[in-house]
C-alpha positions in Angstrom: -14.5 5.7 -20.9 -12.1 3.1 -20.7 -11.3 1.3 -18.1 -7.5 1.3 -16.6 -6.2 -2.1 -16.6 -3.4 -3.3 -14.9 -0.7 -6.1 -15.1 0.5 -9.2 -13.1 2.4 -8.9 -9.8 5.5 -10.3 -11.6 5.1 -7.4 -14.1 5.1 -5.2 -11.2 7.7 -6.5 -9.7 9.8 -6.5 -12.4 9.1 -3.3 -13.8 12.2 -1.0 -13.0 10.6 2.7 -14.0 8.2 4.4 -12.2 5.1 6.2 -13.2 6.1 9.9 -13.9 4.6 12.8 -12.1 2.1 13.1 -15.0 1.1 9.5 -15.3 0.3 9.8 -11.7 -1.9 13.2 -12.2 -3.4 11.0 -15.5 -4.3 8.0 -13.6 -6.0 9.7 -10.3 -8.1 11.7 -12.9 -9.2 8.7 -14.8 -10.0 7.2 -11.5 -12.0 10.2 -9.8 -13.5 10.2 -12.9 -14.8 6.6 -12.9 -15.4 6.3 -9.1 -17.7 9.4 -9.6 -19.8 7.5 -12.5 -22.6 5.5 -11.5 -22.8 2.4 -11.5 -18.7 2.2 -10.1 -19.5 4.6 -7.4 -20.5 1.5 -5.6 -17.5 0.2 -6.2 -14.6 0.2 -3.7 -13.5 3.9 -2.6 -16.1 5.0 -5.2 -17.9 8.1 -4.2 -20.6 6.3 -1.9 -18.7 3.5 -0.5 -18.2 3.9 3.4 -16.4 2.3 5.9 -18.1 -0.4 7.6 -15.3 -1.0 10.5 -16.6 -0.3 14.0 -14.8 2.2 16.2 -13.1 -1.1 18.2 -11.9 -2.5 14.6 -10.7 1.1 13.7 -9.1 2.1 17.2 -5.8 0.2 17.4 -4.7 1.8 14.0 -5.8 5.1 14.5 -3.8 5.2 18.1 -0.6 3.8 16.1 -1.0 6.5 13.0 -1.5 9.0 15.4 1.8 8.5 17.5 3.6 8.1 14.1 2.2 11.4 12.6 4.1 13.7 15.4 7.5 11.6 14.4 7.0 10.8 10.6 4.0 12.8 9.3 4.8 12.1 5.4 4.7 8.4 6.6 1.5 8.3 8.9 -1.1 8.4 6.5 0.1 5.0 4.6 0.4 2.8 7.5 -1.6 -0.3 7.9 -2.2 -3.8 7.0 -4.6 -2.8 3.9 -6.4 -5.5 2.0 -8.7 -6.3 -1.3 -9.9 -9.4 -3.1 -6.1 -9.6 -5.1 -3.7 -9.8 -2.0 -2.6 -7.3 1.2 -0.3 -4.8 1.8 1.2 -4.2 5.0 3.0 -0.4 5.4 4.9 -0.2 8.5 7.3 2.9 9.7 11.2 2.6 10.2 13.4 4.1 12.7 15.4 5.6 9.9 14.4 8.8 8.5 12.2 9.1 5.4 12.2 5.4 5.4 8.9 3.2 4.5 8.9 -0.9 4.9 6.3 -2.6 2.9 5.3 -6.8 2.9 2.9 -7.7 -0.2 0.9 -11.1 0.3 -0.6 -12.5 -3.0 -3.8 -15.0 -2.9 -1.1 -17.7 -2.9 0.7 -16.4 0.3 3.6 -15.3 -1.6 5.1 -12.7 0.5 7.5 -9.9 -0.9 9.5 -7.6 1.0 10.1 -3.5 0.1 11.9 -0.3 1.4 10.3 2.3 0.1 11.1 6.3 0.2 8.2 9.2 0.6 8.4 12.1 -2.2 5.4 14.1 -3.3 3.0 12.3 -1.2 3.4 9.3 -2.4 5.7 6.0 -1.6 8.2 4.3 -4.4 9.2 0.8 -3.7 12.1 -0.9 -4.3 13.6 -4.3 -4.4 10.9 -7.1 -4.5 8.2 -4.5 -5.9 10.2 -2.2 -7.8 8.3 0.1 -10.1 5.5 0.1 -7.9 3.9 3.4 -6.4 1.7 4.0 -3.4 -0.8 6.5 -3.3 -2.7 7.5 -0.4 -6.4 9.0 -1.2 -9.7 10.0 0.2 -12.9 9.7 -1.2 -16.0 12.1 -0.6 -17.3 9.8 2.0 -14.3 9.8 4.2 -13.2 6.4 3.5 -9.2 6.1 3.1 -7.5 3.8 0.8 -4.1 2.6 -0.8 -3.9 2.6 -4.4 -0.9 1.1 -6.5 0.1 2.5 -10.0 3.0 0.7 -11.9 4.6 0.6 -15.6 3.4 -2.7 -17.5 5.7 -4.9 -19.8 4.2 -2.3 -22.4 5.8 0.7 -20.7 2.1 2.0 -19.8 1.9 3.2 -16.1 -1.7 1.9 -14.7 -3.5 1.2 -12.0 -7.3 -0.6 -11.9 -10.2 0.8 -10.0 -10.5 -2.9 -8.8 -7.2 -4.9 -8.0 -4.9 -2.1 -7.5 -6.8 -0.9 -4.4 -6.2 -1.4 -0.7 -8.5 -0.7 2.3 -10.1 -1.3 5.7 -6.7 -1.4 7.1 -5.8 -2.7 10.2 -2.4 -2.7 12.8 0.5 -4.3 11.0 1.7 -7.2 12.7 5.3 -8.1 13.0 6.7 -10.5 10.2 7.3 -13.1 13.0 3.5 -13.0 13.8 2.4 -13.5 10.0 1.5 -16.8 8.5 4.8 -16.9 6.5 5.1 -20.6 6.8 4.0 -21.6 3.2 7.0 -19.9 2.1 10.5 -21.4 2.5 12.2 -21.2 5.8 15.0 -19.4 3.7 12.7 -16.5 2.4 11.0 -16.4 6.0 14.4 -15.8 7.4 15.3 -13.4 4.6 12.2 -11.4 5.0 12.8 -11.2 8.9 16.1 -10.2 8.6 15.6 -7.2 5.8 12.7 -6.2 7.7 14.9 -5.5 10.9 17.9 -4.5 9.1 15.6 -1.7 7.4 14.8 -0.5 11.0 11.7 -1.1 10.2 8.9 -1.6 13.5 5.5 -2.1 15.0 6.4 0.1 17.9 5.3 3.0 18.6 7.8 5.7 17.8 10.8 6.6 20.3 10.4 9.6 22.4 13.0 12.6 21.6 
């Protein structure tokens, strides 16, 4: 089968068109077909890969997700600091209903901030990451992962079985605790300011 390819992160950020529902369903069908076919099933999030984190490594995030599943059940499955070989994605809850906050880090420690909205069990991102769609998926081994879909410069919606998959999430850290120092002080301040203005939080939900 033809391997789905993915554009550069700069193309992601510049794209203003989001993948349609039909395009997303096609991406998921192609991904699942590849993930269940040897030798690709041994890749990240294929049919046989298992989560190798210890209980101690998983527990802080699991407690955080459980708490937020009561206040924001559609947001909770996405929460965490997700990683792959090409970058990292932090997904945070917001105290504003229906809102999600995302920080993306490229290999060169280039930080981008986005506010997302949830619809049809997917997150559509805006601002620095306009055009990205985050999808929460689970393989047959129970391993949860984050799949990024976007529209490339050729106007084709794509997602790569390698670089578009983020897995093994940990508890997300406040931006003030992230290694933002390689960005400019102005960018650091902007990310923290926009994070707070969007109601983003690393705290447990307020009791209602």
